[in-house]
C-alpha positions in Angstrom: -42.2 7.2 -102.9 -45.6 6.8 -104.5 -47.8 3.8 -103.7 -50.5 2.2 -105.9 -53.1 4.7 -104.8 -51.0 7.6 -105.9 -50.2 8.8 -102.4 -46.8 9.2 -100.9 -45.8 6.7 -98.3 -45.1 9.3 -95.7 -48.6 10.8 -96.1 -50.2 7.4 -95.7 -47.9 6.6 -92.7 -48.9 9.9 -91.1 -52.6 9.1 -91.6 -52.1 5.7 -90.0 -50.1 7.3 -87.1 -52.9 9.9 -86.5 -55.5 7.1 -86.4 -53.3 5.2 -83.9 -52.8 8.3 -81.8 -56.6 8.8 -81.6 -56.9 5.2 -80.3 -54.2 6.1 -77.7 -56.1 9.2 -76.7 -59.1 7.0 -75.9 -57.0 4.7 -73.9 -55.5 7.6 -72.0 -58.9 9.2 -71.3 -60.1 5.8 -69.9 -57.1 5.4 -67.7 -57.5 9.0 -66.4 -61.2 8.4 -65.5 -60.3 5.1 -63.8 -57.5 6.7 -61.7 -59.8 9.6 -60.7 -62.6 7.2 -59.7 -60.1 5.0 -57.8 -58.8 8.0 -55.8 -62.3 9.2 -55.1 -63.3 5.7 -53.8 -60.2 5.6 -51.6 -60.9 9.0 -50.1 -64.5 8.0 -49.5 -63.5 4.8 -47.7 -61.0 6.7 -45.5 -63.6 9.3 -44.6 -66.0 6.6 -43.4 -63.4 5.0 -41.1 -62.5 6.3 -37.6 -59.3 4.9 -36.2 -60.5 5.6 -32.7 -62.9 2.7 -33.1 -59.9 0.3 -33.2 -59.8 -1.8 -30.0 -56.0 -2.3 -29.5 -52.5 -1.3 -30.4 -52.1 -4.1 -33.0 -55.2 -2.9 -34.8 -53.9 0.7 -34.7 -50.5 -0.4 -36.1 -52.2 -2.4 -38.8 -54.3 0.6 -39.7 -51.3 2.9 -39.8 -49.4 0.5 -42.1 -52.4 0.2 -44.4 -52.8 4.0 -44.5 -49.1 4.5 -45.3 -49.3 1.9 -48.1 -52.5 3.6 -49.5 -50.7 7.0 -49.5 -47.7 5.6 -51.4 -50.1 4.0 -53.9 -51.9 7.3 -54.2 -48.6 9.1 -54.9 -47.8 6.7 -57.7 -51.3 7.1 -59.1 -51.0 10.9 -58.9 -47.6 10.6 -60.8 -49.2 8.4 -63.5 -52.2 10.8 -63.7 -49.9 13.7 -64.3 -48.1 11.8 -67.0 -51.5 11.0 -68.6 -52.5 14.6 -68.5 -49.2 15.6 -70.1 -49.7 13.0 -72.8 -53.2 14.3 -73.6 -51.9 17.8 -73.8 -49.1 16.7 -76.2 -51.7 15.0 -78.4 -53.7 18.3 -78.5 -50.6 20.3 -79.3 -49.5 17.8 -82.0 -46.3 16.9 -80.2 -47.3 13.5 -78.9 -45.1 10.6 -80.0 -42.0 12.7 -80.5 -39.0 11.7 -78.4 -38.2 14.5 -75.9 -34.5 13.6 -76.1 -33.6 13.1 -79.8 -36.8 14.4 -81.6 -37.4 11.2 -83.6 -40.9 9.6 -83.7 -41.5 7.1 -81.0 -42.5 3.8 -82.5 -46.3 3.3 -82.4 -45.9 -0.1 -80.9 -44.1 1.5 -77.9 -46.8 4.1 -77.6 -49.5 1.5 -77.6 -47.7 -0.5 -74.9 -46.8 2.6 -72.9 -49.1 5.5 -73.9 -47.3 7.9 -71.5 -43.9 7.2 -73.1 -41.9 10.4 -73.9 -38.7 8.8 -75.0 -38.0 6.4 -77.9 -36.6 3.0 -77.1 -33.0 4.0 -77.9 -33.1 7.1 -75.6 -35.0 5.2 -72.8 -32.3 2.5 -72.8 -29.6 5.2 -72.7 -31.4 6.9 -69.8 -31.7 3.6 -67.9 -28.0 2.8 -68.5 -27.0 6.1 -67.1 -29.2 5.5 -64.0 -27.6 2.1 -63.4 -24.2 3.7 -63.6 -25.2 6.4 -61.1 -26.7 3.9 -58.7 -23.7 1.5 -59.0 
């Protein structure tokens, strides 16, 4: 289909999609930098604290709980960081925005909302449905 400018609609759609993907690349790079900085700050805070300075068992227990929570959060952040790195690699390879399950393009609105998405809405809903059945 040819538009008023004499270009095919798919060529124009691909150009728009590439522009949007470049915006997403910037978002991903910003998120990556923030996660790395946050992790470095957390590690610096922990290295400055000596749990032997805590006066009693309640303080020790509170410290241990907070440390456990911090480690869980760091695991989640590492998981997200890995997904961000994967998404950036896919952008570089030209495979970003393609559903890993069905091979269709992932809607740009979904990618803007969830830049690390690797499944289109239809496939993601199917995956979640299967997970609910397995859990139930």
